[in-house]
Phi, psi and omega in degrees: 000133176270135170236128184257144180286129171278088184293345176292336181276004179282343184282147177194145174282340181273159179285163179294332178292317178297326182267001182302322174305319180288328178291321179295317174303316179301313178301321180292321176304311179300320180295319181293322178292319180297324181284343184272320190207177180277099184235132169251124178270124186240152177210176178292154178297338182270011184309309187291349174261005179257114183295152172246118180052043177080008179249124179272113184291331182290316186267344183074024182228152175277164182301334185267005176091357179277166178247171175234162179310142185305319184295331177285320178299315177299318178299313181296318178297319177296325178292311174303324181294342177292339181258131180277113184283080186246348184282123178290138181281058183214186178303146005273154177245147171242144176215155178276354176235151181296331180286351176061044180291308178244120188228154183227118175292333179293309177293327175297319178294320176303318179298312181295329180271350187061037180257155177276165172249164172235138193231147164282158182242038171303325177248135183296340180295340178267005174269061182218149183290338178219151177241125182256149177179222185228141180241128177250110184274330179207195184296335185245329187272116175230131181217160180295150182211158177217144181224140175292141187236133175252125184219351172201163185280109177211155184310323189293334182284349178267005186290341180246017181249140178266130178289115187295336181291325180285318178310325187297339183272004181244148170275116183299336178278343181256320181231065182292333182240064185283341188264061190296320182298315177293320178304316180300316181295319181292331180263003180304120178082003181268122182249109179273326194292322188274359182284153166290170189299316181294315180296319180297320181293325175298316183289324180298319180291311184300307187275336174295323177292317180300314184292316179301313182290326179292342176257014172091009181270148184241131183297133179249098187292322180299313180294321180300312177296322179302327185256004180260156173213181185298340178261350183206123175265137180244137178241104189243139180236151177238168186257008194296330186271343184243308187273061193286348180277354186232160177299154184297143175227171181224146172232144177233133181291128177283103186271004181245354181277166181282340182227169182287123179209168179226146172271127185256131183227150180274187186297340179269355183089007182281131186288131182246001177135172179263132180243120175287165184298338182263010169099356179286128182249125177262141179295146183300131178253344180207178188284117175221028176300153172238163176272134173244355175224147178287000000 
């Protein structure tokens, strides 16, 4: 599961020393989330050039030219290192204003992926379960947007996370969707069948990703691209990080079915059947193998 840094929340009128208690709480939150589930923390490629509360992590100096104790500098460097700087500094952008005055590609990517962001709470406006604003997908298209926000450690933030310790007890080819109760909660009130084709595909991607991650599967970008073409996009997840006692397996969101289901494949990419979101597996009726090597 990807969680993106809300880099807009790095700004503060207070000094980094004044905000250090909040920074330490943020660090503990990240560690708690990491111990619970398979999470990749992502951020913009310009993260290390983005000051936090007026402190430049790269140079080790504050905006006013002052310094901070060495242990604080080390803590902040370790904190920045938790985030993988993989987000391209280009569209999509998120901003809290329609004029897109202060914009973030990190939050914008989270919006497009239906992934949550994680925020510092130097400003109280980021102590909220959702953040609303505007999403710019290209030069012309700007629309309202909302993204789920994680800002403190509380039970509700774990509702979409799979406990990796539980995943270890399941064979991914036999119990790929073991977390039925949570899957039901995530899909409560969602109607795939009555949608038009375009709307259905949007819902299948959004909730397919949520259900897959809630059952311990991790999106595999490389395998997804390998099996996609101009006429068909594939969203493929693997079991490598959670179901560690068993050989790797893959699931692919069925983007053509009337309801949410996944195509299940073994480590060689051989199709093993269709798995519904509640774990029922049908024997393979047609060719749905995937490529796992170039």
